[in-house]
C-alpha atoms as an extended CHARMM CRD file, in Angstrom:
* protein
*
        58  EXT
         1         1  MET       CA            -13.1620000000      -15.1750000000       -1.5710000000  PROA      1               0.0000000000
         2         2  ILE       CA            -11.2640000000      -12.1090000000       -1.8610000000  PROA      2               0.0000000000
         3         3  ILE       CA            -12.6810000000       -9.1860000000        0.0080000000  PROA      3               0.0000000000
         4         4  TYR       CA            -11.7870000000       -5.3290000000       -0.8700000000  PROA      4               0.0000000000
         5         5  HSD       CA            -11.8460000000       -2.7790000000        1.2360000000  PROA      5               0.0000000000
         6         6  ASN       CA            -12.4860000000        0.8410000000        0.3260000000  PROA      6               0.0000000000
         7         7  GLU       CA            -10.9280000000        2.3790000000        3.4230000000  PROA      7               0.0000000000
         8         8  ASP       CA             -7.4320000000        3.5050000000        3.5320000000  PROA      8               0.0000000000
         9         9  VAL       CA             -5.7540000000        1.3980000000        5.9310000000  PROA      9               0.0000000000
        10        10  ASP       CA             -2.7820000000        3.8240000000        6.3730000000  PROA      10              0.0000000000
        11        11  GLN       CA             -5.2860000000        6.5710000000        7.2890000000  PROA      11              0.0000000000
        12        12  LEU       CA             -7.2700000000        4.3410000000        9.8360000000  PROA      12              0.0000000000
        13        13  ARG       CA             -3.7730000000        3.3940000000       11.3590000000  PROA      13              0.0000000000
        14        14  ARG       CA             -2.8170000000        7.1340000000       11.8150000000  PROA      14              0.0000000000
        15        15  ALA       CA             -5.9040000000        7.7440000000       13.5550000000  PROA      15              0.0000000000
        16        16  ALA       CA             -5.6490000000        5.0620000000       16.0040000000  PROA      16              0.0000000000
        17        17  TYR       CA             -2.0720000000        4.9290000000       16.9180000000  PROA      17              0.0000000000
        18        18  PRO       CA             -1.5160000000        6.1850000000       20.3740000000  PROA      18              0.0000000000
        19        19  PRO       CA              0.0370000000        9.8850000000       20.1880000000  PROA      19              0.0000000000
        20        20  LEU       CA              4.0620000000        9.9780000000       19.8100000000  PROA      20              0.0000000000
        21        21  VAL       CA              4.0070000000       12.0510000000       23.2060000000  PROA      21              0.0000000000
        22        22  ASP       CA              3.3530000000        8.6730000000       24.8140000000  PROA      22              0.0000000000
        23        23  LEU       CA              6.2730000000        7.1350000000       22.9190000000  PROA      23              0.0000000000
        24        24  ALA       CA              8.6650000000        9.7600000000       24.2010000000  PROA      24              0.0000000000
        25        25  ASP       CA              7.2850000000        9.2280000000       27.6160000000  PROA      25              0.0000000000
        26        26  ALA       CA              7.8640000000        5.5590000000       27.3400000000  PROA      26              0.0000000000
        27        27  MET       CA             11.3190000000        5.9270000000       25.8270000000  PROA      27              0.0000000000
        28        28  TYR       CA             12.2720000000        8.0540000000       28.8500000000  PROA      28              0.0000000000
        29        29  TRP       CA             11.1760000000        5.5540000000       31.5820000000  PROA      29              0.0000000000
        30        30  GLN       CA             12.6700000000        2.8290000000       29.3570000000  PROA      30              0.0000000000
        31        31  SER       CA             16.2330000000        4.8810000000       29.9700000000  PROA      31              0.0000000000
        32        32  GLN       CA             15.6290000000        4.8090000000       33.5130000000  PROA      32              0.0000000000
        33        33  GLY       CA             15.1570000000        1.1760000000       33.6600000000  PROA      33              0.0000000000
        34        34  GLN       CA             11.5470000000        0.7680000000       33.7700000000  PROA      34              0.0000000000
        35        35  GLU       CA             10.1520000000       -1.2710000000       30.7990000000  PROA      35              0.0000000000
        36        36  ALA       CA              6.1580000000       -0.9840000000       31.6040000000  PROA      36              0.0000000000
        37        37  LYS       CA              5.4550000000        1.9880000000       29.6340000000  PROA      37              0.0000000000
        38        38  MET       CA              7.3540000000        0.8920000000       26.4390000000  PROA      38              0.0000000000
        39        39  MET       CA              5.6890000000       -2.7040000000       27.0090000000  PROA      39              0.0000000000
        40        40  GLU       CA              2.2120000000       -0.9060000000       26.9110000000  PROA      40              0.0000000000
        41        41  TYR       CA              3.1970000000        1.5010000000       24.1900000000  PROA      41              0.0000000000
        42        42  ASN       CA              4.1640000000       -1.3910000000       21.7240000000  PROA      42              0.0000000000
        43        43  ALA       CA              1.1280000000       -3.2870000000       22.6040000000  PROA      43              0.0000000000
        44        44  ALA       CA             -0.9390000000       -0.4620000000       21.8000000000  PROA      44              0.0000000000
        45        45  VAL       CA              0.6570000000       -0.2540000000       18.4990000000  PROA      45              0.0000000000
        46        46  GLY       CA              0.3000000000       -4.0120000000       18.0160000000  PROA      46              0.0000000000
        47        47  ASP       CA             -3.4430000000       -3.8250000000       18.3620000000  PROA      47              0.0000000000
        48        48  VAL       CA             -3.8490000000       -1.2620000000       16.0120000000  PROA      48              0.0000000000
        49        49  LYS       CA             -1.7130000000       -3.2910000000       13.3610000000  PROA      49              0.0000000000
        50        50  ARG       CA             -4.0070000000       -6.2930000000       13.9770000000  PROA      50              0.0000000000
        51        51  ARG       CA             -7.3870000000       -4.0170000000       14.0000000000  PROA      51              0.0000000000
        52        52  TYR       CA             -6.1720000000       -2.7720000000       10.7330000000  PROA      52              0.0000000000
        53        53  PRO       CA             -3.8990000000       -5.2330000000        8.6800000000  PROA      53              0.0000000000
        54        54  LYS       CA             -2.3870000000       -4.1770000000        5.2060000000  PROA      54              0.0000000000
        55        55  PRO       CA             -3.8610000000       -5.7460000000        2.4210000000  PROA      55              0.0000000000
        56        56  VAL       CA             -2.0570000000       -8.7210000000        0.9470000000  PROA      56              0.0000000000
        57        57  LYS       CA             -1.1230000000       -7.9160000000       -2.9020000000  PROA      57              0.0000000000
        58        58  PRO       CA             -1.9170000000      -10.4620000000       -5.0320000000  PROA      58              0.0000000000
């Protein structure tokens, strides 16, 4: 069975991604040797990618 979605996945992802200011903050703290904020940011991005997967093209 093939399921088609009418929603634009890219638009949904853009709305759900964490703000870029959070990425900048995480990058700063990573440069200071603290990885926790970058790991949190990457986890949030991963959650969005799993929630709104890109459609598989036949």
